[in-house]
The first five atom37 places (N, CA, C, CB, O) and aatype in JSON, in Angstrom:
{
  "aatype": [12, 11, 16, 13, 9, 17, 6, 1, 10, 14, 11, 9, 16, 16, 8, 17, 8, 14, 6, 7, 7, 10, 19, 19, 9, 0, 6, 15, 10, 6, 1, 0, 5, 6, 10, 9, 3, 19, 3, 7, 19, 19, 10, 16, 6, 14, 3, 10, 9, 18, 0, 4, 6, 0, 19, 6, 6, 1, 16, 13, 9, 13, 7, 3, 16, 7, 4, 4, 18],
  "atom_mask": [
    [1, 1, 1, 1, 1],
    [1, 1, 1, 1, 1],
    [1, 1, 1, 1, 1],
    [1, 1, 1, 1, 1],
    [1, 1, 1, 1, 1],
    [1, 1, 1, 1, 1],
    [1, 1, 1, 1, 1],
    [1, 1, 1, 1, 1],
    [1, 1, 1, 1, 1],
    [1, 1, 1, 1, 1],
    [1, 1, 1, 1, 1],
    [1, 1, 1, 1, 1],
    [1, 1, 1, 1, 1],
    [1, 1, 1, 1, 1],
    [1, 1, 1, 1, 1],
    [1, 1, 1, 1, 1],
    [1, 1, 1, 1, 1],
    [1, 1, 1, 1, 1],
    [1, 1, 1, 1, 1],
    [1, 1, 1, 0, 1],
    [1, 1, 1, 0, 1],
    [1, 1, 1, 1, 1],
    [1, 1, 1, 1, 1],
    [1, 1, 1, 1, 1],
    [1, 1, 1, 1, 1],
    [1, 1, 1, 1, 1],
    [1, 1, 1, 1, 1],
    [1, 1, 1, 1, 1],
    [1, 1, 1, 1, 1],
    [1, 1, 1, 1, 1],
    [1, 1, 1, 1, 1],
    [1, 1, 1, 1, 1],
    [1, 1, 1, 1, 1],
    [1, 1, 1, 1, 1],
    [1, 1, 1, 1, 1],
    [1, 1, 1, 1, 1],
    [1, 1, 1, 1, 1],
    [1, 1, 1, 1, 1],
    [1, 1, 1, 1, 1],
    [1, 1, 1, 0, 1],
    [1, 1, 1, 1, 1],
    [1, 1, 1, 1, 1],
    [1, 1, 1, 1, 1],
    [1, 1, 1, 1, 1],
    [1, 1, 1, 1, 1],
    [1, 1, 1, 1, 1],
    [1, 1, 1, 1, 1],
    [1, 1, 1, 1, 1],
    [1, 1, 1, 1, 1],
    [1, 1, 1, 1, 1],
    [1, 1, 1, 1, 1],
    [1, 1, 1, 1, 1],
    [1, 1, 1, 1, 1],
    [1, 1, 1, 1, 1],
    [1, 1, 1, 1, 1],
    [1, 1, 1, 1, 1],
    [1, 1, 1, 1, 1],
    [1, 1, 1, 1, 1],
    [1, 1, 1, 1, 1],
    [1, 1, 1, 1, 1],
    [1, 1, 1, 1, 1],
    [1, 1, 1, 1, 1],
    [1, 1, 1, 0, 1],
    [1, 1, 1, 1, 1],
    [1, 1, 1, 1, 1],
    [1, 1, 1, 0, 1],
    [1, 1, 1, 1, 1],
    [1, 1, 1, 1, 1],
    [1, 1, 1, 1, 1]
  ],
  "atom_positions": [
    [[7.65, -4.05, -14.14], [7.06, -3.85, -12.83], [6.87, -2.35, -12.6], [7.94, -4.48, -11.73], [7.52, -1.51, -13.23]],
    [[5.96, -2.07, -11.68], [5.68, -0.68, -11.3], [5.66, -0.57, -9.78], [4.33, -0.19, -11.91], [5.37, -1.53, -9.07]],
    [[5.99, 0.62, -9.31], [5.88, 0.92, -7.89], [4.68, 1.83, -7.7], [7.2, 1.59, -7.35], [4.63, 2.93, -8.26]],
    [[3.72, 1.37, -6.91], [2.5, 2.13, -6.61], [2.62, 2.66, -5.18], [1.21, 1.25, -6.79], [2.93, 1.91, -4.26]],
    [[2.37, 3.97, -5.01], [2.53, 4.59, -3.69], [1.24, 5.31, -3.31], [3.72, 5.58, -3.68], [0.71, 6.11, -4.07]],
    [[0.75, 4.99, -2.1], [-0.39, 5.69, -1.51], [0.12, 6.4, -0.26], [-1.57, 4.7, -1.17], [0.68, 5.77, 0.63]],
    [[-0.08, 7.7, -0.2], [0.4, 8.47, 0.95], [-0.42, 8.18, 2.2], [0.36, 9.97, 0.64], [0.14, 8.05, 3.29]],
    [[-1.72, 8.07, 2.06], [-2.59, 7.8, 3.21], [-3.75, 6.95, 2.73], [-3.1, 9.13, 3.87], [-4.5, 7.34, 1.84]],
    [[-3.88, 5.76, 3.34], [-4.91, 4.81, 2.94], [-5.66, 4.34, 4.18], [-4.28, 3.6, 2.17], [-5.03, 3.81, 5.1]],
    [[-6.98, 4.51, 4.23], [-7.74, 4.08, 5.4], [-7.73, 2.56, 5.57], [-9.18, 4.58, 5.29], [-7.66, 1.81, 4.59]],
    [[-7.8, 2.13, 6.81], [-7.94, 0.71, 7.18], [-6.79, -0.19, 6.76], [-9.19, 0.17, 6.59], [-6.96, -1.4, 6.64]],
    [[-5.6, 0.38, 6.53], [-4.48, -0.44, 6.1], [-3.86, -1.21, 7.28], [-3.42, 0.43, 5.43], [-3.17, -2.21, 7.08]],
    [[-4.1, -0.73, 8.51], [-3.63, -1.46, 9.69], [-4.8, -1.66, 10.66], [-2.46, -0.7, 10.39], [-5.88, -1.08, 10.49]],
    [[-4.57, -2.48, 11.65], [-5.58, -2.7, 12.69], [-5.22, -1.94, 13.96], [-5.72, -4.2, 12.98], [-5.8, -2.2, 15.02]],
    [[-4.28, -1.02, 13.88], [-3.88, -0.21, 15.04], [-4.95, 0.82, 15.39], [-2.54, 0.49, 14.76], [-5.93, 0.99, 14.66]],
    [[-4.75, 1.48, 16.49], [-5.66, 2.55, 16.91], [-5.82, 3.58, 15.8], [-5.15, 3.22, 18.19], [-6.92, 4.07, 15.55]],
    [[-4.73, 3.9, 15.14], [-4.74, 4.79, 13.97], [-4.65, 3.87, 12.75], [-3.53, 5.87, 14.0], [-3.54, 3.49, 12.37]],
    [[-5.77, 3.5, 12.12], [-5.76, 2.46, 11.09], [-5.29, 2.91, 9.71], [-7.11, 1.9, 10.96], [-5.15, 2.1, 8.8]],
    [[-5.03, 4.2, 9.55], [-4.58, 4.66, 8.24], [-3.06, 4.62, 8.17], [-5.1, 6.09, 7.95], [-2.38, 4.49, 9.19]],
    [[-2.55, 4.73, 6.98], [-1.11, 4.74, 6.81], [-0.72, 4.76, 5.35], [0.0, 0.0, 0.0], [-1.57, 4.81, 4.47]],
    [[0.57, 4.73, 5.12], [1.09, 4.73, 3.76], [1.28, 3.31, 3.25], [0.0, 0.0, 0.0], [1.4, 2.37, 4.03]],
    [[1.29, 3.18, 1.94], [1.42, 1.86, 1.34], [2.26, 1.97, 0.07], [0.04, 1.25, 1.03], [2.06, 2.88, -0.74]],
    [[3.19, 1.04, -0.09], [3.97, 0.92, -1.31], [3.84, -0.52, -1.78], [5.48, 1.32, -1.09], [4.06, -1.46, -1.02]],
    [[3.49, -0.69, -3.04], [3.38, -2.03, -3.63], [4.15, -2.07, -4.93], [1.89, -2.42, -3.86], [4.01, -1.19, -5.78]],
    [[4.97, -3.09, -5.08], [5.65, -3.33, -6.35], [4.95, -4.5, -7.01], [7.18, -3.62, -6.14], [4.94, -5.61, -6.49]],
    [[4.36, -4.24, -8.17], [3.58, -5.25, -8.89], [3.5, -4.88, -10.36], [2.17, -5.39, -8.28], [3.87, -3.78, -10.76]],
    [[3.0, -5.82, -11.15], [2.83, -5.59, -12.59], [1.71, -4.6, -12.9], [2.56, -6.9, -13.29], [1.8, -3.84, -13.86]],
    [[0.64, -4.61, -12.08], [-0.53, -3.78, -12.38], [-1.23, -3.4, -11.08], [-1.51, -4.54, -13.33], [-0.97, -3.97, -10.02]],
    [[-2.13, -2.43, -11.18], [-2.91, -2.02, -10.02], [-3.8, -3.17, -9.56], [-3.76, -0.78, -10.36], [-4.01, -3.35, -8.36]],
    [[-4.32, -3.94, -10.49], [-5.15, -5.1, -10.14], [-4.35, -6.12, -9.34], [-5.73, -5.75, -11.4], [-4.85, -6.67, -8.36]],
    [[-3.12, -6.37, -9.75], [-2.26, -7.31, -9.02], [-1.88, -6.74, -7.66], [-0.99, -7.62, -9.83], [-1.77, -7.49, -6.69]],
    [[-1.68, -5.44, -7.57], [-1.39, -4.8, -6.28], [-2.53, -5.06, -5.31], [-1.15, -3.29, -6.46], [-2.28, -5.35, -4.14]],
    [[-3.76, -4.94, -5.76], [-4.92, -5.2, -4.91], [-4.9, -6.65, -4.41], [-6.24, -4.92, -5.67], [-5.22, -6.9, -3.25]],
    [[-4.54, -7.58, -5.26], [-4.47, -8.98, -4.86], [-3.41, -9.22, -3.79], [-4.17, -9.85, -6.06], [-3.58, -10.08, -2.92]],
    [[-2.33, -8.45, -3.84], [-1.23, -8.63, -2.88], [-1.56, -8.08, -1.5], [0.02, -7.97, -3.4], [-0.97, -8.5, -0.51]],
    [[-2.5, -7.13, -1.42], [-2.86, -6.54, -0.14], [-3.83, -7.47, 0.55], [-3.47, -5.11, -0.32], [-4.97, -7.64, 0.12]],
    [[-3.38, -8.06, 1.62], [-4.19, -9.03, 2.35], [-4.7, -8.4, 3.64], [-3.38, -10.32, 2.65], [-4.43, -8.9, 4.74]],
    [[-5.44, -7.31, 3.5], [-5.99, -6.61, 4.66], [-7.49, -6.46, 4.41], [-5.3, -5.2, 4.88], [-7.91, -5.86, 3.42]],
    [[-8.3, -7.0, 5.32], [-9.76, -6.94, 5.16], [-10.26, -5.51, 5.02], [-10.45, -7.61, 6.34], [-9.88, -4.63, 5.78]],
    [[-11.12, -5.3, 4.04], [-11.78, -4.01, 3.88], [-10.99, -2.96, 3.13], [0.0, 0.0, 0.0], [-11.5, -1.87, 2.89]],
    [[-9.74, -3.26, 2.75], [-8.94, -2.27, 2.03], [-9.17, -2.44, 0.53], [-7.44, -2.42, 2.38], [-8.87, -3.48, -0.05]],
    [[-9.69, -1.39, -0.07], [-9.84, -1.34, -1.52], [-8.94, -0.21, -2.0], [-11.35, -1.13, -1.96], [-9.09, 0.93, -1.58]],
    [[-8.03, -0.54, -2.87], [-7.07, 0.46, -3.32], [-7.73, 1.48, -4.24], [-5.9, -0.2, -4.03], [-8.43, 1.13, -5.19]],
    [[-7.5, 2.73, -3.92], [-7.94, 3.84, -4.76], [-6.83, 4.15, -5.76], [-8.3, 5.11, -3.9], [-5.83, 3.44, -5.81]],
    [[-7.0, 5.2, -6.53], [-5.95, 5.61, -7.46], [-4.7, 5.98, -6.65], [-6.42, 6.82, -8.35], [-4.8, 6.77, -5.71]],
    [[-3.54, 5.43, -6.99], [-2.33, 5.74, -6.22], [-1.95, 7.22, -6.35], [-1.16, 4.87, -6.7], [-2.3, 7.88, -7.32]],
    [[-1.25, 7.71, -5.34], [-0.73, 9.08, -5.39], [0.41, 9.2, -6.39], [-0.26, 9.53, -3.99], [0.56, 10.22, -7.06]],
    [[1.22, 8.14, -6.48], [2.36, 8.13, -7.4], [2.52, 6.74, -8.0], [3.66, 8.57, -6.68], [2.24, 5.74, -7.35]],
    [[2.99, 6.69, -9.24], [3.32, 5.42, -9.91], [4.66, 5.62, -10.6], [2.2, 4.99, -10.94], [4.85, 6.58, -11.35]],
    [[5.58, 4.7, -10.35], [6.89, 4.75, -10.99], [7.2, 3.41, -11.66], [7.99, 5.1, -9.96], [6.85, 2.36, -11.12]],
    [[7.82, 3.45, -12.79], [8.35, 2.23, -13.39], [9.58, 1.83, -12.58], [8.71, 2.43, -14.92], [10.33, 2.68, -12.12]],
    [[9.78, 0.53, -12.42], [10.97, 0.08, -11.69], [11.48, -1.21, -12.3], [10.65, -0.12, -10.19], [10.8, -1.86, -13.08]],
    [[12.68, -1.56, -11.93], [13.33, -2.75, -12.48], [13.31, -3.91, -11.49], [14.75, -2.44, -12.87], [14.11, -4.83, -11.62]],
    [[12.41, -3.87, -10.54], [12.32, -4.96, -9.55], [11.92, -6.25, -10.25], [11.3, -4.61, -8.44], [11.22, -6.23, -11.26]],
    [[12.38, -7.36, -9.72], [12.04, -8.65, -10.3], [11.09, -9.45, -9.41], [13.32, -9.45, -10.56], [10.66, -10.54, -9.77]],
    [[10.77, -8.9, -8.25], [9.89, -9.61, -7.34], [8.84, -8.66, -6.78], [10.69, -10.25, -6.2], [9.12, -7.49, -6.52]],
    [[7.64, -9.17, -6.59], [6.56, -8.36, -6.02], [6.81, -8.17, -4.53], [5.17, -9.04, -6.27], [7.31, -9.06, -3.85]],
    [[6.44, -6.97, -4.04], [6.65, -6.66, -2.62], [5.57, -5.71, -2.15], [8.06, -6.04, -2.38], [5.0, -4.97, -2.95]],
    [[5.29, -5.72, -0.87], [4.4, -4.74, -0.25], [5.07, -4.18, 0.98], [3.02, -5.36, 0.1], [5.77, -4.9, 1.7]],
    [[4.85, -2.9, 1.23], [5.39, -2.22, 2.4], [4.28, -1.37, 2.99], [6.65, -1.34, 2.04], [3.75, -0.49, 2.31]],
    [[3.91, -1.62, 4.23], [2.88, -0.84, 4.91], [3.56, 0.04, 5.95], [1.8, -1.76, 5.58], [4.35, -0.44, 6.76]],
    [[3.25, 1.34, 5.89], [3.81, 2.31, 6.83], [2.66, 2.85, 7.67], [4.57, 3.47, 6.09], [2.02, 3.83, 7.31]],
    [[2.41, 2.19, 8.8], [1.31, 2.57, 9.66], [1.48, 3.95, 10.25], [0.0, 0.0, 0.0], [2.6, 4.38, 10.52]],
    [[0.36, 4.66, 10.46], [0.37, 5.97, 11.11], [0.64, 5.74, 12.59], [-0.99, 6.75, 10.89], [-0.17, 5.11, 13.28]],
    [[1.75, 6.23, 13.08], [2.08, 6.02, 14.49], [1.27, 6.93, 15.39], [3.56, 6.25, 14.72], [1.11, 6.63, 16.58]],
    [[0.75, 8.03, 14.86], [-0.11, 8.91, 15.65], [0.49, 9.22, 17.01], [0.0, 0.0, 0.0], [1.67, 9.56, 17.11]],
    [[-0.3, 9.1, 18.04], [0.14, 9.43, 19.4], [0.46, 8.19, 20.2], [-0.93, 10.24, 20.11], [0.81, 8.31, 21.38]],
    [[0.36, 7.0, 19.62], [0.37, 5.78, 20.41], [1.7, 5.03, 20.46], [-0.65, 4.87, 19.88], [1.83, 4.09, 21.24]],
    [[2.69, 5.42, 19.65], [3.92, 4.62, 19.62], [5.11, 5.42, 20.03], [4.15, 4.05, 18.25], [6.22, 4.89, 20.06]]
  ]
}
């Protein structure tokens, strides 16, 4: 498994500030794209990729809180 990290990704949330960070644990970048169930989000090259020993796929979205929260 690999950990893919995007520091800032447009349209990852539907909040007023739709950009944010994203972490996906998956076998490949293609599988990471499949796991992201957000309309209009196409994953670009990740900012960081790490090998990991995770046994389960996971996604973590860190929305930009901006001025609204």
